[in-house]
C-alpha positions as CSV (number, residue, x, y, z in Angstrom):
1,M,0.0,-0.2,-0.2
2,A,1.7,3.4,-1.1
3,S,2.4,5.9,1.6
4,S,-0.6,8.1,2.4
5,V,2.3,10.6,3.7
6,P,3.0,13.1,1.0
7,P,6.8,13.4,-0.1
8,L,8.4,16.7,0.3
9,S,8.6,18.3,-3.2
10,S,12.7,19.2,-2.3
11,P,14.8,18.8,0.7
12,V,14.8,21.4,3.4
13,P,18.1,22.5,5.8
14,R,16.9,21.0,9.0
15,R,14.5,20.1,10.8
16,V,13.4,22.8,13.8
17,Y,10.1,21.6,15.5
18,L,8.2,24.6,16.9
19,D,4.6,23.1,17.6
20,H,4.9,22.3,21.3
21,A,1.8,24.2,21.8
22,A,0.0,21.0,20.0
23,T,2.4,18.4,21.4
24,S,5.5,17.9,22.6
25,W,8.1,16.7,20.1
26,P,11.1,14.4,20.7
27,K,10.2,13.5,24.0
28,P,12.1,13.4,26.8
29,P,14.3,9.9,27.3
30,G,12.8,7.5,28.6
31,V,8.8,8.0,27.3
32,I,8.8,5.7,24.4
33,D,10.9,3.3,26.0
34,A,8.5,2.9,28.6
35,C,5.6,2.4,26.1
36,L,7.6,-0.3,24.0
37,E,8.0,-1.6,27.3
38,Y,4.6,-1.6,28.1
39,Q,3.9,-3.5,25.0
40,T,6.2,-5.6,24.9
41,N,6.4,-7.3,28.3
42,I,3.1,-6.7,29.6
43,G,0.6,-5.7,26.4
44,V,-2.8,-6.0,28.0
45,A,-5.6,-4.1,28.9
46,A,-6.1,-2.6,32.8
47,G,-8.9,-3.6,34.4
48,R,-9.7,-6.7,33.0
49,G,-8.6,-9.4,34.5
50,A,-7.2,-11.1,37.3
51,Y,-3.9,-12.4,36.2
52,R,-0.5,-11.2,37.3
53,N,0.0,-9.0,34.0
54,S,-3.4,-7.3,34.3
55,Q,-2.8,-6.6,37.7
56,R,0.8,-5.1,36.2
57,A,-1.4,-3.1,33.9
58,D,-3.4,-2.0,36.6
59,A,-0.7,-0.6,38.6
60,V,0.4,1.3,35.5
61,V,-2.6,3.0,35.7
62,A,-3.0,3.9,39.3
63,E,1.1,5.2,39.1
64,V,-0.6,7.5,36.3
65,R,-3.2,9.1,38.7
66,G,-0.2,9.5,41.3
67,V,1.9,11.4,39.6
68,I,-0.8,13.7,38.2
69,A,-2.3,13.9,41.3
70,E,1.2,15.3,42.9
71,L,1.7,17.5,39.6
72,I,-1.7,19.2,40.4
73,G,-1.3,19.5,44.0
74,T,-4.5,17.0,45.1
75,P,-4.6,13.9,47.6
76,H,-7.4,12.8,45.8
77,R,-5.8,10.3,43.0
78,E,-9.0,8.9,42.5
79,S,-11.1,11.5,41.3
80,I,-8.5,11.9,38.3
81,A,-9.8,10.2,35.2
82,L,-7.9,9.5,32.0
83,T,-9.2,10.0,28.5
84,S,-8.0,10.0,25.4
85,N,-7.0,14.1,25.1
86,G,-8.2,17.4,26.4
87,T,-11.2,17.7,24.1
88,M,-12.5,14.3,25.6
89,A,-11.9,15.4,29.2
90,L,-13.5,19.3,29.0
91,N,-16.7,17.9,27.4
92,A,-17.0,14.9,30.5
93,A,-16.8,18.1,32.6
94,I,-19.5,20.4,30.9
95,L,-22.0,17.7,30.3
96,G,-21.6,15.9,33.2
97,L,-22.3,19.3,35.3
98,L,-24.6,20.7,33.0
99,H,-27.1,17.7,33.0
100,E,-30.8,18.9,32.7
101,S,-32.5,18.5,29.8
102,R,-33.0,22.6,29.7
103,L,-31.1,24.4,31.0
104,E,-32.7,28.2,30.8
105,Q,-32.8,28.8,34.4
106,V,-28.5,28.0,34.5
107,H,-26.1,30.6,33.8
108,V,-22.0,30.1,32.5
109,V,-19.6,32.4,32.4
110,T,-16.6,31.3,30.6
111,T,-13.8,34.2,28.6
112,A,-13.1,35.0,24.5
113,M,-9.7,33.2,25.4
114,E,-10.9,29.8,25.5
115,H,-10.1,26.9,22.7
116,N,-12.8,25.6,21.1
117,S,-12.9,22.5,23.2
118,V,-14.9,24.9,25.4
119,L,-16.5,27.2,23.4
120,R,-17.7,24.8,20.8
121,P,-19.8,22.4,23.8
122,L,-20.8,25.9,25.3
123,T,-22.3,27.3,22.6
124,Q,-24.2,24.0,21.6
125,L,-25.9,23.7,24.8
126,Q,-26.9,27.3,24.1
127,R,-28.3,26.9,20.8
128,T,-29.9,23.1,21.8
129,R,-31.1,23.3,25.8
130,D,-31.5,27.2,26.0
131,L,-28.2,27.6,27.9
132,N,-27.8,31.1,29.2
133,L,-24.0,31.6,28.5
134,S,-21.7,35.1,28.7
135,I,-18.5,34.7,27.5
136,V,-16.1,37.8,28.9
137,P,-14.0,39.4,26.4
138,C,-10.1,39.8,26.5
139,D,-7.8,42.8,25.1
140,R,-5.6,42.6,22.3
141,D,-2.9,41.0,24.3
142,G,-5.6,38.2,25.4
143,V,-5.7,39.7,28.5
144,V,-9.1,39.0,30.8
145,D,-10.0,42.0,32.6
146,A,-10.9,40.9,36.6
147,H,-13.8,43.5,36.7
148,Q,-15.3,42.1,33.8
149,L,-15.5,38.7,35.1
150,E,-17.2,40.4,38.5
151,L,-19.2,41.7,36.1
152,A,-20.2,38.3,34.2
153,M,-21.4,37.0,37.4
154,R,-25.0,36.4,38.3
155,P,-27.0,34.9,41.4
156,N,-27.4,31.9,38.9
157,T,-24.0,31.3,37.7
158,R,-23.5,27.4,38.2
159,L,-19.9,27.2,36.0
160,V,-17.2,29.4,35.3
161,V,-14.7,28.3,33.0
162,L,-11.0,29.5,32.5
163,N,-8.1,29.1,30.7
164,H,-5.0,28.9,32.2
165,A,-3.4,30.5,29.2
166,S,-4.2,31.5,25.5
167,N,-2.9,28.4,22.9
168,V,-3.1,31.9,20.6
169,T,-0.8,34.6,22.6
170,G,0.8,32.1,25.4
171,T,-0.7,35.0,27.7
172,I,-1.0,33.5,31.2
173,M,-4.8,34.0,33.4
174,D,-4.3,35.5,36.8
175,L,-5.5,32.2,38.3
176,A,-5.7,32.9,41.9
177,Q,-8.0,36.2,41.3
178,A,-9.9,35.1,38.8
179,V,-11.1,31.8,40.6
180,S,-11.5,34.0,44.0
181,I,-14.0,35.7,42.1
182,A,-15.9,32.7,40.6
183,K,-16.2,31.5,44.1
184,S,-17.0,34.3,45.9
185,H,-20.3,34.0,43.6
186,G,-20.7,30.0,44.5
187,A,-20.0,29.1,40.8
188,T,-18.5,25.7,40.4
189,V,-14.7,26.3,38.8
190,L,-13.1,24.4,35.8
191,V,-9.9,25.5,34.7
192,D,-8.9,24.5,31.3
193,A,-4.7,23.7,32.2
194,A,-3.9,22.4,28.5
195,Q,-1.0,24.8,27.5
196,T,0.3,25.3,31.5
197,L,0.4,21.8,32.8
198,G,4.6,21.1,33.4
199,F,4.8,24.6,32.4
200,V,3.2,26.5,35.6
201,T,2.7,25.3,38.6
202,I,-0.9,24.5,39.3
203,D,-2.1,23.9,43.0
204,V,-5.6,22.6,42.7
205,T,-6.4,22.4,46.8
206,A,-4.3,25.8,46.9
207,L,-6.4,27.5,44.3
208,G,-9.9,25.7,45.6
209,I,-10.1,25.0,41.9
210,D,-13.5,22.2,41.4
211,M,-12.4,20.6,38.1
212,L,-9.1,21.0,36.0
213,A,-8.8,18.9,32.6
214,A,-5.4,19.2,30.4
215,P,-4.2,16.5,27.7
216,L,-0.8,14.9,28.7
217,H,0.9,14.9,25.9
218,K,2.1,18.4,25.6
219,G,3.4,19.8,28.8
220,A,3.7,17.0,30.7
221,C,5.7,15.0,28.0
222,G,3.6,12.2,27.2
223,M,2.5,10.1,24.1
224,L,-0.8,11.6,22.2
225,G,-3.8,9.8,23.0
226,T,-3.6,10.8,26.3
227,G,-5.6,13.5,28.6
228,F,-7.3,13.6,31.9
229,L,-10.0,15.3,34.0
230,Y,-10.1,16.1,38.0
231,A,-13.0,16.4,39.8
232,H,-13.1,17.2,43.5
233,P,-14.8,14.6,45.1
234,L,-17.4,16.7,46.4
235,I,-18.1,17.8,42.6
236,C,-17.9,14.3,41.3
237,E,-20.9,13.3,43.8
238,R,-22.8,16.2,41.4
239,L,-21.9,15.0,38.0
240,R,-23.7,12.7,35.6
241,I,-22.2,10.1,33.1
242,P,-21.5,11.7,29.5
243,W,-21.1,8.1,28.4
244,I,-21.2,4.6,29.3
245,G,-20.0,1.2,27.8
246,G,-17.4,-1.6,29.5
247,T,-16.4,-0.9,32.9
248,G,-14.5,-4.1,33.7
249,H,-16.5,-5.0,36.1
250,S,-20.9,-5.6,37.3
251,S,-20.2,-6.8,33.6
252,D,-24.1,-8.7,34.1
253,S,-25.6,-5.7,34.4
254,L,-27.3,-3.2,32.4
255,N,-28.6,-0.7,34.7
256,G,-26.7,-0.7,37.5
257,E,-24.9,2.7,39.2
258,Y,-22.0,3.4,37.2
259,P,-20.0,5.8,39.2
260,W,-18.7,8.7,37.5
261,R,-15.2,8.5,36.8
262,D,-15.4,4.9,35.8
263,A,-18.1,6.2,32.9
264,V,-15.7,8.1,31.9
265,E,-13.2,5.9,31.4
266,S,-15.5,3.3,30.1
267,G,-13.5,1.1,27.4
268,N,-10.2,-0.1,26.9
269,M,-7.3,2.8,28.1
270,N,-4.6,3.9,25.8
271,V,-2.0,1.6,29.1
272,P,0.9,1.7,26.4
273,A,0.6,6.1,26.1
274,L,-0.6,6.2,29.9
275,A,3.0,4.4,30.6
276,S,5.0,7.0,28.6
277,V,2.8,9.9,30.7
278,A,3.9,8.7,33.7
279,A,8.1,8.5,32.3
280,G,7.4,12.0,30.7
281,I,6.1,13.1,34.3
282,R,9.1,11.8,36.5
283,W,11.4,13.4,33.7
284,L,9.8,16.4,34.0
285,K,9.7,16.9,38.4
286,G,14.1,15.9,37.9
287,H,14.5,18.5,34.3
288,Q,12.0,21.4,34.5
289,H,14.2,23.7,36.9
290,A,17.1,23.4,34.9
291,I,15.2,24.5,31.2
292,A,16.1,28.3,30.9
293,W,12.9,29.6,30.2
294,D,14.0,33.1,31.3
295,K,16.5,33.5,29.1
296,W,14.7,32.0,25.6
297,L,12.0,33.8,26.7
298,D,14.1,37.2,26.8
299,A,16.0,36.3,23.7
300,V,13.0,35.9,21.5
301,L,11.2,39.1,22.7
302,D,14.2,40.6,22.7
303,T,14.3,39.9,19.1
304,F,10.6,40.8,17.9
305,R,11.9,44.0,19.7
306,T,13.7,44.6,17.1
307,C,11.7,44.1,13.9
308,T,9.4,46.9,12.2
309,R,7.8,44.2,9.0
310,I,6.6,41.6,11.7
311,R,4.3,41.6,14.9
312,L,4.0,39.7,18.1
313,I,0.7,39.1,19.3
314,G,0.4,39.3,23.0
315,P,1.8,40.4,26.2
316,K,5.7,41.8,25.9
317,E,6.8,40.5,29.2
318,H,8.2,37.4,29.8
319,S,6.5,37.5,33.1
320,R,2.7,37.0,31.3
321,R,3.5,34.8,29.0
322,L,4.4,31.1,28.2
323,P,7.1,30.2,25.3
324,V,4.1,30.7,22.7
325,F,4.4,33.2,20.2
326,S,2.0,34.2,17.4
327,L,3.0,36.7,15.0
328,V,1.5,38.6,12.0
329,S,3.1,40.1,8.5
330,E,2.1,42.9,6.8
331,T,3.1,41.5,3.8
332,M,1.5,37.6,3.8
333,D,-1.3,36.5,5.7
334,C,0.2,33.1,8.6
335,H,-0.3,30.3,5.7
336,E,2.1,31.6,3.5
337,L,4.4,32.5,6.2
338,A,4.7,29.0,7.5
339,M,4.9,27.6,4.1
340,L,8.0,30.1,3.6
341,V,9.3,29.2,7.3
342,D,8.9,25.4,6.3
343,G,10.7,25.4,2.8
344,A,13.8,27.7,3.9
345,R,14.5,27.2,7.4
346,G,12.8,23.7,8.4
347,W,10.5,25.3,10.9
348,E,7.4,23.3,11.8
349,A,5.2,26.1,13.3
350,R,1.3,25.9,12.8
351,S,-0.7,28.7,11.0
352,G,-4.3,29.7,11.1
353,F,-6.7,30.1,14.4
354,H,-5.5,27.6,16.4
355,C,-9.0,26.2,17.4
356,A,-10.0,29.3,19.1
357,A,-12.5,30.8,17.7
358,M,-12.9,34.4,19.3
359,I,-9.6,35.4,20.2
360,H,-8.7,36.6,17.2
361,Q,-11.3,39.4,16.7
362,A,-9.8,40.8,19.9
363,I,-6.3,40.5,18.9
364,D,-6.9,42.3,15.3
365,T,-5.9,38.6,13.3
366,V,-9.0,37.6,11.6
367,R,-7.4,39.9,8.1
368,Y,-4.6,37.8,8.4
369,G,-5.8,34.5,8.4
370,G,-4.9,33.8,12.1
371,T,-1.7,34.0,13.4
372,L,1.6,31.9,12.8
373,R,2.8,30.1,16.2
374,I,5.8,29.4,17.5
375,S,6.0,27.2,20.7
376,L,9.0,26.1,22.6
377,G,8.9,23.1,24.8
378,H,10.8,21.0,27.6
379,T,13.2,19.6,24.7
380,T,13.7,22.5,23.0
381,T,17.3,23.4,22.7
382,D,19.6,26.5,22.9
383,S,20.4,26.1,19.4
384,E,17.0,25.7,18.2
385,V,16.1,29.1,19.9
386,A,18.9,30.9,18.8
387,E,17.6,30.1,14.9
388,V,14.3,31.5,16.0
389,C,16.0,35.0,17.0
390,E,18.3,34.3,13.3
391,G,15.0,33.6,11.3
392,L,12.5,36.2,12.8
393,R,15.7,38.9,11.6
394,W,15.6,37.4,8.5
395,L,11.7,37.1,8.3
396,D,11.8,41.1,8.9
397,S,14.2,41.9,6.6
398,L,12.2,40.4,3.4
């Protein structure tokens, strides 16, 4: 069978991976080995048997819950449901909490900096079940004003969904302030930590976060096909099951009481990839403080300050952002930029609207077809950062 991967029309000088906001690559040492080790020496489904290797599979899943719980600062490891990705986790949270057939009396607050994994299920509920939805705007840097968030709250606000950091601008939200506002109005708080998990310290207990969702193949350094949803035990009691199938227990019953987490994890989990997550988070724990984030951020931001024909979107100070940089050019749209840097410099950088439908109006990038996004990660090297700076200067000279 012929390969479905199109051949390159011409060789490129190098491969410079700058799409860590989509998924981390290359993976840290030990991550792929853990996946192969599982497939080679265990290879069975978890939660589906009492024989020795099935129990070893269960132990892998338990370890992953433990390392995630430690990473997000909760003692409630059993309140972590493992999913295939962040989208599934966010949908499980939103649909699990907003389960009434009609939602006219329910109010939800979210922001314009959210990913479509939040905006689409909420707007679908607004259209089909009359959910009352308020979307708080953001400014040209992707910053949500706390006063605007406060004004959006109502007596019947049940849920507030907050993006910890934008996947377009890299802007980090003041999460402590935003959660405090939501909690002062009695709302449940769901945080989308897709971009910050593994990059920014998150303590769900200290912050009072009720639910937190994230993929595990980005900052947590695991393989694709992994994600999770944390829900505080008191919130778990309020969640309805979003779907149900094979749970590995009570298999002779069709009408039993299915625990929320078991329902979310219905079917066979991607245990080989989960094994890689445990390895990735262990590596991260030992190496994240050695990564030169401040130096890299300063180098890239200083380069942008010298540019006149390309423009950085988002905060100009490194203390307010992740190593995610969106740019536009007045001479070409973002897709042309992406093809240009791929062909000429070997950059693998994403172009477009980045699955974030609302933020581009605020940051004025619709007319460019979105942005060219450059994102660094835990396995980025000093030489790659130097290449980014050189490449930005080259783009600015065209």
